[in-house]
N, C-alpha and C positions, 0 to 999 in steps of 0.2 A: 389535901394534896400530902403526899407520904415525901421523906427524906430523899429517898430514890428518884421521886419524878421532878422535885424541885433541883437536885444534882445534875439529871439529864436536862432540864431546860437551861440551866447554867452553863453545860458544856455545849449545847447546842447554841447559845447565844453567843459564846466565845468564838466558837467555830465560825458564826454568822459575820461578826465582829472582822475576824481575821482575813476571812475568804473576801468580803466586802472592800478592805484594805487593800491587800492584793491584786484584786479585780481594778481598784480605783486606780493603784500605782500604773498598771498595765493599760488601763483605759488611756491615762494620762500620754503616754507613749505615742499613741496613734495621730495626732495634729502635729507633735514634731518629727514623726517617721513620714508624715503626708509631705513634709516641706523638704525633708531630706530627699525623699522619692521624686518630688517636682523638680528639683534641681538638677538631678542625675536624668531625670527623663527629658527635661528641658535643654540639656547641653545635647544629648542625643537628638532632638529634634531640630535643634538650631543647624547641627550640622548634616543631616539628612534635608533639612529646607535648602541648605546651600547647594546639595547634589540636583534637587528637584528645579531649583533655580536654574540650574546650568543644563538641565535637560529642556527646561522651556525655550531659553535661548537657543539651544542646536534645534528645536522643532519649529521655532519662529523662523530662522536662519534659513531652512529648509523647506519652507511652505506648508508645514502641518499646522493644523488650525488647534492643535492640542498635542501636549507630551502623551496622552494617550493613544491619540492615531497614529503618533510616530511609533511608538512600542508596538501597536498591532501591524503595521505595516513592516517593521523589522524583525517581527516573530515569522513572518511570511518569506523572509529573504532566503534564497539559495544556500547561503554561505552557514555555516553551521555556528561558526564564532558570532556572527550577526545575531543570530538567532538566541544563542545563549546569553549574550548581553543584554538581550531585549528581555528576556525572561528576567535576568538581574535588575533591569531598570523597573520591572513591573513590581518585583518584589519590593524594591526601593520604594517606589509609589504607596505601595499598599502599607507599608511601614509608616511612611509620612503621613497618611490620612487618619492611622491608628493613633500615632502620636499625637497629632493635632488635637483629636478628640480627648485624648489621654490627659494631655496638659490644659485643655479648657476646663475639664472636669477638675482636675487638681488644684486650679486656680479658683473656681467658682464653685464647686460642690461643697455640701455640708459634711461634716466629719463620717457621717456613715457611708455618704456615697463614695468618700476618698478611702476609706477603709474597703469596702466592697472591690473598687477597682483594684487597691495596691495587693490584698492577698487573695486574689483571684490566681487559680491554680495555673492558667497560662502563661504568667507573668512572674512566676517563682523565681525565675533565673535573674529577673531584674531584682527582685525584692534580695535576693543573696546577696547581691553586689552593693546594694545600697546599706544593707545590714554591715558591711565589711566597715563602715567610715560611721556608724552609728553611734551615738552618744545619749543616753537617756537624760530627761530633763524634765521639766516642769512647764507647761504650753503658758502662754502669756496672754492668750485672747479670752475673754469673760464667755465668749459662747464654746469655746472647746473647753474650757472648764466645766460648763454648764452640760455639754454633751456627754462629756467621760463622765460627770457623777452621775448622770440619769442612768447612763449605761451600766454603769457598775451596780448601782442599786435595783436596777432591772433583773441583771444575770444573778447577783446575789439573792435576790428575792426569790426567782424564781428556781433556781438550784436547789435552794435550802428549804423551800416550801413543803416538800414532803417529810420533813424532818419536824417539822413545828407540830407541837401537840395542839389538836384543838380544845378549845376553852369548852367546861361543860357548862 
């Protein structure tokens, strides 16, 4: 092996270590970000849940079997204000069910499921709001540290694999 080959191998190893460190630090932030995200979404979920509870009481007081049947009936009203209100209620219900699923996933999912949910392009507006108050840190859960380390190893291995010299 020539001096140039050894030098190239040393540079690749150095880049590999730096890249792994950067990916590991970034991966450590995902569990912390998911907790911040859960707190933010849970607050919105609680607020929306209170609205839906009010819809349920209103539906029961007026003889409807469910909120959905009340909204469906209101959408057929002759009054345009009532129809518009029904559309807003329907949107709130849809958000409520989506938030319910999201909160459940953020509470019980593994770090990869949480990351997939958080970084979904349809929810970037929420992520931007969460990032305004985000402070980097170190995860305290052993599983979060293990997942983050495995992720960093996998990514750094896959991305730097083409630059590794094959041994003869």
